[in-house]
Backbone as CSV, one residue per row, in Angstrom:
resi,resn,N_x,N_y,N_z,CA_x,CA_y,CA_z,C_x,C_y,C_z
1,MET,69.197,56.747,-178.779,69.118,57.734,-180.352,68.530,56.827,-181.139
2,GLU,68.684,55.473,-181.439,67.833,54.682,-182.359,66.519,54.779,-182.033
3,GLU,65.961,54.641,-180.737,64.504,54.559,-180.485,63.939,56.128,-181.182
4,VAL,64.722,57.272,-180.651,64.203,58.477,-181.544,64.107,58.433,-182.964
5,ASN,65.128,58.062,-183.616,65.297,57.797,-184.945,63.949,57.128,-185.653
6,LYS,63.810,55.972,-185.138,62.741,55.282,-185.529,61.220,56.010,-185.239
7,SER,61.181,56.340,-183.906,59.931,57.010,-183.622,59.599,58.431,-185.042
8,GLU,61.037,59.150,-185.643,60.607,60.153,-186.156,60.796,59.459,-187.472
9,MET,61.066,58.370,-188.016,60.557,57.833,-189.273,59.287,57.236,-189.359
10,GLY,58.833,56.584,-188.284,57.366,56.497,-188.342,56.278,57.560,-188.410
11,LEU,56.611,58.881,-187.712,55.702,60.037,-187.560,55.981,60.568,-189.242
12,TRP,57.076,60.558,-189.933,57.124,60.842,-191.270,56.641,60.139,-192.102
13,LYS,56.704,58.816,-192.049,56.041,58.036,-192.788,54.662,58.041,-193.072
14,PHE,53.813,58.456,-191.958,52.537,58.447,-191.678,52.145,59.812,-192.224
15,VAL,53.147,60.786,-191.915,52.634,62.099,-192.458,52.875,62.458,-194.018
16,VAL,53.581,61.637,-194.574,53.809,61.522,-196.117,52.625,60.373,-196.502
17,GLY,52.071,59.482,-196.047,51.183,58.781,-196.380,49.774,59.793,-196.369
18,LEU,49.532,60.325,-195.306,48.632,61.340,-195.219,48.274,62.365,-196.041
19,LEU,49.490,62.733,-196.613,49.677,63.896,-197.626,49.259,63.023,-198.660
20,PHE,49.583,62.111,-199.304,49.432,61.328,-200.343,47.994,60.998,-200.327
21,THR,47.417,60.474,-199.537,46.136,60.251,-199.213,45.274,61.325,-199.397
22,PHE,45.438,62.543,-199.016,44.907,63.706,-199.493,44.859,64.023,-201.032
23,LEU,46.155,63.922,-201.529,46.045,64.417,-202.722,45.577,63.275,-203.626
24,ALA,45.635,61.896,-203.273,44.763,61.290,-204.300,43.361,61.326,-204.264
25,ALA,42.791,61.687,-202.886,41.418,62.044,-202.657,40.874,63.114,-203.802
26,SER,41.960,64.007,-203.459,41.484,65.442,-204.277,41.280,65.283,-205.841
27,PHE,42.034,64.275,-205.889,42.225,63.898,-207.597,40.810,63.316,-207.687
28,VAL,40.289,62.337,-207.016,39.231,61.359,-207.102,38.011,62.589,-207.221
29,GLY,38.519,63.216,-206.047,37.226,64.273,-205.964,36.912,65.348,-207.160
30,TYR,38.029,65.661,-207.802,38.181,66.446,-208.736,37.593,65.743,-210.150
31,THR,37.950,64.680,-210.125,37.494,63.820,-211.309,35.832,63.625,-211.178
32,TYR,35.387,63.274,-209.965,34.162,62.893,-209.643,33.180,64.201,-209.963
33,SER,33.718,65.462,-209.886,32.931,66.476,-209.870,32.835,66.672,-211.566
34,LEU,33.833,66.461,-212.132,33.587,66.590,-213.731,32.396,65.575,-214.549
35,HIS,32.400,64.360,-214.011,31.396,63.571,-214.495,30.216,63.462,-213.547
36,ASN,29.952,64.314,-212.609,28.830,64.400,-211.887,28.293,65.539,-211.430
37,PRO,28.159,66.409,-212.335,27.830,67.930,-212.137,26.726,68.048,-211.005
38,SER,25.487,67.540,-211.255,24.370,67.663,-210.470,24.618,67.388,-209.013
39,ASN,25.525,66.329,-208.737,25.793,65.802,-207.500,26.974,66.993,-206.805
40,THR,28.042,67.228,-207.690,28.806,68.233,-207.200,28.140,69.494,-206.915
41,LEU,26.741,70.161,-207.613,26.281,71.168,-207.142,25.794,71.151,-206.083
42,GLU,25.236,69.891,-205.640,24.223,69.592,-204.463,25.301,69.652,-202.995
43,ILE,26.888,69.063,-203.192,27.618,69.181,-202.283,27.852,70.637,-201.867
44,VAL,28.395,71.302,-203.094,29.058,72.387,-202.768,27.978,73.316,-202.248
45,ARG,26.514,73.142,-202.846,25.565,74.034,-201.638,25.360,73.667,-200.137
46,LYS,25.501,72.172,-200.294,25.356,71.996,-198.840,26.579,72.561,-197.882
47,LEU,27.941,72.320,-198.536,29.019,72.907,-197.801,28.840,74.528,-197.550
48,ALA,28.202,75.252,-198.283,27.931,76.307,-198.424,27.104,76.720,-197.538
49,GLU,25.788,76.002,-197.161,25.216,76.459,-196.207,25.695,75.965,-194.905
50,ARG,26.653,74.978,-194.735,27.207,74.508,-193.551,28.426,75.808,-193.038
51,ILE,28.983,76.502,-194.229,30.069,77.311,-193.606,29.339,78.595,-193.326
52,GLY,28.044,79.001,-194.198,27.206,79.976,-193.656,27.612,81.427,-194.399
53,SER,27.100,82.335,-194.211,27.301,83.696,-194.914,28.848,84.219,-194.603
54,PRO,29.488,85.172,-195.359,30.566,85.506,-195.235,30.513,86.334,-193.758
55,PRO,31.625,86.097,-193.050,31.760,86.860,-191.654,31.827,88.372,-192.051
56,SER,31.616,89.287,-190.805,31.270,90.782,-191.045,33.164,91.291,-191.215
57,SER,33.909,90.557,-190.659,35.496,91.161,-190.745,36.375,90.207,-190.991
58,ASP,37.621,90.637,-191.325,38.651,89.455,-191.757,38.906,88.912,-190.368
59,PHE,38.901,89.335,-189.350,39.190,88.969,-187.930,38.405,87.564,-187.655
60,HIS,37.057,88.016,-187.890,36.027,86.781,-187.760,36.430,85.734,-188.743
61,THR,36.738,86.001,-190.085,36.747,84.888,-190.965,38.131,84.226,-190.414
62,PHE,38.990,84.967,-190.185,40.629,84.231,-189.456,39.943,83.344,-188.240
63,LEU,38.888,83.881,-187.524,38.827,83.106,-186.362,37.945,81.788,-186.529
64,ARG,37.219,82.081,-187.599,36.383,80.639,-188.257,37.272,79.731,-188.748
65,ILE,38.129,80.199,-189.595,39.079,78.939,-190.368,39.840,78.387,-189.055
66,PHE,40.482,79.240,-188.680,41.489,78.713,-187.188,40.596,77.841,-186.231
67,THR,39.377,78.072,-185.972,38.717,77.036,-185.247,38.250,75.731,-185.867
68,ASN,37.388,75.953,-187.173,37.253,74.810,-187.728,38.604,73.823,-188.128
69,ASN,39.371,74.094,-188.366,40.791,73.617,-188.907,41.336,72.888,-187.391
70,THR,41.324,73.472,-186.419,41.697,72.922,-185.108,40.683,71.979,-185.026
71,MET,39.599,72.037,-184.841,38.891,71.042,-184.283,38.968,69.918,-185.072
72,VAL,39.249,69.858,-186.674,39.616,68.896,-187.882,40.700,68.275,-186.981
73,ALA,41.862,69.102,-186.713,43.080,68.260,-186.124,42.984,67.351,-184.592
74,VAL,42.127,68.071,-183.941,41.987,67.346,-182.631,40.894,66.192,-182.768
75,LEU,40.040,66.174,-183.574,39.344,64.882,-184.231,40.491,63.915,-184.902
76,SER,41.310,64.352,-185.594,42.321,63.396,-186.243,43.230,62.777,-185.331
77,VAL,43.568,63.803,-184.239,44.306,62.879,-183.235,43.361,61.930,-182.667
78,ILE,42.465,62.061,-182.289,41.516,61.356,-181.158,40.638,60.133,-182.201
79,SER,40.792,60.038,-183.356,40.334,59.341,-184.308,41.430,58.286,-184.572
80,GLY,42.635,58.705,-184.224,43.724,57.641,-184.568,43.442,56.553,-183.418
81,LEU,42.783,56.605,-182.329,42.631,55.507,-181.220,41.781,54.667,-182.224
82,LEU,40.978,54.917,-182.915,39.751,53.907,-183.526,40.986,53.089,-184.492
83,PHE,41.568,52.286,-183.936,42.442,51.378,-184.750,43.570,51.768,-185.747
84,GLY,43.771,53.374,-185.602,44.566,54.283,-186.375,44.053,54.520,-187.831
85,ILE,42.872,54.099,-187.901,42.518,54.549,-189.081,41.563,55.762,-189.402
86,GLY,41.150,56.346,-188.086,40.410,57.801,-188.440,41.132,58.643,-189.173
87,PRO,42.183,59.303,-188.875,43.025,60.027,-189.691,42.989,59.781,-191.133
88,TRP,43.041,58.502,-191.665,43.309,58.344,-193.082,41.931,58.692,-193.803
89,LEU,40.859,58.380,-192.879,39.335,58.557,-193.264,39.163,60.048,-193.714
90,ILE,39.690,60.938,-192.586,39.496,62.121,-192.266,40.032,62.979,-193.367
91,MET,41.530,62.452,-193.762,42.145,63.400,-194.745,41.742,62.673,-196.257
92,ALA,41.335,61.419,-196.284,40.481,61.395,-197.765,39.258,62.158,-197.897
93,PHE,38.693,62.012,-196.766,37.269,62.905,-196.813,37.426,64.600,-197.292
94,ASN,38.312,65.096,-196.566,39.035,66.582,-196.820,39.293,66.705,-198.140
95,GLY,40.141,65.785,-198.718,40.767,65.642,-200.037,39.641,65.608,-201.304
96,PHE,38.927,64.580,-200.715,37.740,64.583,-201.829,36.821,65.635,-202.075
97,ILE,36.718,66.437,-200.699,35.974,67.567,-200.794,36.563,68.725,-201.537
98,ALA,37.889,68.932,-201.234,38.612,70.101,-201.739,38.768,69.665,-203.654
99,GLY,38.782,68.602,-203.644,38.714,67.813,-205.407,37.533,68.457,-205.870
100,VAL,36.356,68.254,-205.127,35.146,68.283,-205.789,35.078,70.030,-205.969
101,VAL,35.215,70.525,-204.850,35.261,72.302,-205.004,36.234,72.757,-205.913
102,VAL,37.203,72.359,-206.046,38.015,72.737,-207.268,37.544,72.516,-208.691
103,GLY,36.551,71.429,-208.810,36.323,71.078,-210.029,35.470,72.137,-210.287
104,PHE,34.432,72.112,-209.024,33.163,72.881,-209.261,33.653,74.205,-209.982
105,VAL,34.525,74.691,-209.034,35.180,76.186,-209.612,35.561,76.235,-210.719
106,MET,36.542,75.268,-211.121,37.116,75.436,-212.580,35.958,75.178,-213.509
107,GLU,34.825,74.655,-213.405,33.838,74.332,-214.459,32.785,75.636,-214.508
108,THR,32.798,76.231,-213.516,31.938,77.442,-213.482,32.464,78.414,-214.132
109,GLY,33.920,78.779,-214.519,34.643,79.234,-215.193,35.012,80.663,-214.583
110,LYS,34.259,80.968,-213.383,34.655,82.145,-212.820,35.803,82.734,-212.360
111,TYR,36.547,81.718,-212.143,37.960,81.850,-211.570,39.183,81.091,-212.783
112,SER,40.130,81.846,-212.920,41.342,81.187,-213.892,41.656,79.850,-212.950
113,PHE,42.385,79.143,-213.762,43.326,77.799,-213.174,44.149,78.195,-212.082
114,THR,45.031,79.570,-212.487,45.761,80.323,-212.017,45.179,81.090,-210.785
115,GLN,44.069,81.438,-210.823,43.404,81.971,-209.716,42.920,81.006,-208.508
116,THR,42.635,79.914,-209.151,42.152,78.622,-208.284,43.030,78.056,-207.594
117,LEU,44.152,78.090,-208.500,45.426,77.584,-207.764,46.248,78.262,-206.550
118,LEU,46.352,79.862,-207.199,46.703,80.917,-205.939,45.593,81.114,-204.766
119,GLY,44.112,80.558,-205.114,43.207,80.376,-203.847,43.605,79.214,-202.901
120,LEU,44.231,78.343,-203.285,44.636,77.197,-202.374,46.079,77.030,-202.037
121,VAL,47.288,77.415,-202.747,48.215,77.026,-202.348,48.978,77.866,-201.303
122,PRO,48.801,79.000,-201.263,49.620,79.742,-200.347,49.368,79.449,-198.720
123,HIS,47.975,79.250,-198.124,47.595,78.473,-197.243,47.599,77.080,-197.091
124,GLY,47.292,76.397,-198.100,47.422,74.949,-198.131,48.609,74.107,-198.023
125,VAL,49.815,75.219,-198.290,51.247,74.329,-198.194,51.531,74.170,-196.909
126,VAL,50.452,74.949,-195.725,50.817,75.037,-194.186,49.718,74.233,-193.944
127,GLU,48.747,73.998,-194.321,47.483,73.571,-193.553,47.357,72.077,-193.737
128,ILE,47.726,71.698,-194.871,47.316,69.914,-195.209,48.600,69.411,-194.143
129,PRO,49.830,70.012,-194.402,50.618,69.133,-193.603,50.393,68.959,-191.789
130,ALA,49.819,70.183,-191.648,50.019,70.528,-190.215,48.545,69.252,-189.989
131,LEU,47.424,69.306,-190.550,46.528,68.154,-190.507,46.830,67.058,-190.453
132,ALA,48.167,66.653,-191.674,48.626,65.386,-191.554,49.355,64.987,-190.327
133,ILE,50.260,66.132,-189.850,51.046,65.934,-188.441,49.841,65.437,-187.041
134,ALA,49.008,66.274,-187.239,47.755,65.566,-186.109,47.148,64.258,-186.885
135,GLY,47.157,63.847,-187.720,46.740,62.522,-188.171,47.668,61.595,-187.382
136,ALA,48.972,62.018,-188.108,49.896,60.887,-187.666,50.133,60.960,-186.185
137,ALA,49.742,61.917,-185.618,49.728,61.688,-183.851,48.711,61.040,-183.286
138,GLY,47.800,60.903,-184.047,46.639,59.669,-183.494,47.076,58.478,-183.812
139,ILE,47.523,58.263,-185.006,47.957,57.133,-185.405,48.965,56.601,-184.388
140,LEU,50.311,57.460,-184.093,51.238,56.772,-183.185,50.816,56.747,-182.022
141,TRP,49.756,57.593,-181.332,49.415,57.634,-180.283,48.759,55.876,-180.165
142,TYR,47.851,55.489,-181.037,47.332,54.264,-181.148,48.501,53.100,-181.010
143,LYS,49.364,53.293,-181.687,50.491,52.712,-181.881,51.393,51.949,-180.921
144,GLU,51.408,53.528,-180.074,52.270,53.322,-178.740,51.222,52.618,-177.485
145,ILE,49.986,52.458,-177.712,48.869,51.700,-176.933,48.948,50.521,-177.164
146,VAL,49.151,50.228,-178.392,49.491,48.539,-178.513,50.577,48.076,-178.610
147,LYS,51.654,48.655,-178.983,52.783,48.219,-179.473,53.936,48.581,-177.903
148,GLY,53.615,49.620,-177.657,54.302,50.321,-176.862,55.004,49.332,-175.418
149,GLU,55.974,49.513,-174.945,56.348,48.828,-173.507,55.916,49.563,-172.251
150,GLY,55.461,48.711,-171.402,54.961,48.872,-170.027,53.520,48.601,-170.001
151,ASN,52.974,48.771,-169.004,51.485,48.493,-168.769,50.485,49.663,-169.771
152,GLY,49.237,48.945,-169.650,48.380,49.770,-170.684,48.337,51.468,-170.118
153,ALA,48.347,51.342,-168.808,48.284,52.884,-168.764,49.482,53.781,-168.726
154,GLU,50.859,53.222,-168.868,52.065,53.745,-169.046,52.024,54.108,-170.801
155,ARG,51.568,53.053,-171.461,51.566,53.298,-172.676,50.769,54.345,-173.346
156,PHE,49.294,54.288,-172.808,48.324,55.335,-172.754,48.888,56.797,-172.722
157,LYS,49.364,56.841,-171.745,50.040,58.230,-170.965,51.178,58.791,-171.921
158,ARG,52.120,57.953,-172.167,53.300,58.019,-173.159,52.770,58.455,-174.591
159,GLY,51.660,57.751,-175.082,51.401,58.025,-176.323,50.721,59.440,-176.634
160,MET,49.909,59.571,-175.328,49.059,61.131,-175.029,49.682,62.138,-175.215
161,LYS,51.139,61.882,-174.405,52.160,63.089,-174.392,52.622,63.583,-175.640
162,LYS,53.235,62.561,-176.372,53.621,62.456,-177.854,52.548,63.142,-178.521
163,ALA,51.526,62.780,-178.568,50.216,63.048,-179.456,50.013,64.400,-179.317
164,LEU,50.110,65.083,-177.954,49.583,66.568,-177.765,50.614,67.123,-177.893
165,THR,52.127,67.067,-177.877,53.291,67.761,-178.478,53.131,68.092,-180.163
166,MET,52.797,66.793,-180.572,52.291,66.961,-182.098,51.146,67.955,-182.522
167,LEU,50.364,67.411,-181.717,49.129,68.741,-181.648,49.341,70.055,-181.651
168,ALA,50.319,70.312,-180.420,50.497,71.622,-180.567,51.186,72.312,-181.726
169,LEU,52.079,71.316,-182.221,52.805,71.990,-183.654,51.961,72.008,-184.754
170,SER,50.882,71.108,-184.730,49.889,71.248,-185.704,48.820,72.296,-185.615
171,VAL,48.455,72.994,-184.476,47.971,73.960,-184.207,48.425,75.205,-184.435
172,LEU,49.827,75.386,-183.866,50.679,76.330,-184.391,50.721,76.646,-186.135
173,LEU,50.949,75.497,-186.534,51.199,75.695,-187.981,49.621,76.275,-188.514
174,LEU,48.497,75.494,-187.850,47.111,75.912,-188.474,46.762,77.391,-188.130
175,LEU,47.352,78.113,-187.049,47.265,79.349,-186.839,48.105,80.232,-188.035
176,ILE,49.233,79.843,-188.645,49.905,80.361,-189.402,49.178,80.045,-190.715
177,ALA,48.459,79.203,-191.228,47.601,78.660,-192.363,46.488,79.611,-192.181
178,ALA,45.600,80.049,-191.293,44.492,80.646,-191.196,45.075,82.247,-191.471
179,LEU,45.941,82.628,-190.904,46.507,83.938,-190.988,46.615,84.147,-192.408
180,ILE,47.267,83.347,-193.210,47.630,83.309,-194.469,46.423,83.466,-195.315
181,GLU,45.401,82.455,-194.902,44.274,82.150,-195.747,43.599,83.610,-195.766
182,THR,43.252,84.193,-194.594,42.510,85.243,-194.328,43.224,86.481,-194.810
183,TYR,44.430,86.657,-194.755,45.177,87.909,-195.142,45.597,88.182,-196.097
184,ILE,46.357,86.804,-196.722,47.322,86.822,-197.968,46.695,86.082,-199.313
185,THR,46.106,84.880,-199.007,45.470,84.451,-200.133,44.568,84.885,-200.867
186,PRO,43.682,85.761,-200.563,42.558,86.753,-201.354,43.161,87.615,-202.176
187,LYS,44.495,88.309,-201.123,45.364,89.085,-202.300,45.884,88.564,-203.208
188,VAL,46.641,87.524,-202.980,47.293,86.970,-204.339,46.763,86.208,-205.375
189,SER,45.448,85.525,-204.874,44.748,85.033,-206.117,43.606,86.023,-206.719
190,GLY,43.349,87.204,-206.182,42.157,87.913,-206.856,40.990,87.469,-206.553
191,ILE,40.686,86.371,-205.640,39.573,85.849,-205.117,38.834,86.513,-203.733
192,HIS,37.958,87.030,-203.974,37.283,87.566,-203.009,35.843,87.071,-202.534
């Protein structure tokens, strides 16, 4: 029982830490956007090029969002094997970009603060924790390999099994977040 509680505490410690990293990086990105408008415009332009034109249907939008976020979650798990630092970098990068985009949107004046908030919060409260869970899975997998009991193969398999279970939870949450982002967020925010 103590082993489970210790493992759960480690999981939540990393999830909270990754969430804080995302929020702190968002603030940095937002601040950066206010002080570097030309660079911000370039970042947003490149992001728009990467995303491409809007899909022809809501289902295609849903599929693109879900696929992209699932790839980020898988990358977060795998990158945890890089000395446990990959998920921190992924969350910081995504937070920074989110902050830059919010700063850009706010500076354009196209949408109000409330609209911008409603364009992020409904799906973000599910999506960001889901990505943090995936990142924590990767970190815990690495910790199991380095500090777990048994030989290397046993530790690797045990860590992988736990990580895949957590990744499955993350993907389920990302499915819900993509549904919210596609079908609910645009309606409540008035952003289309």
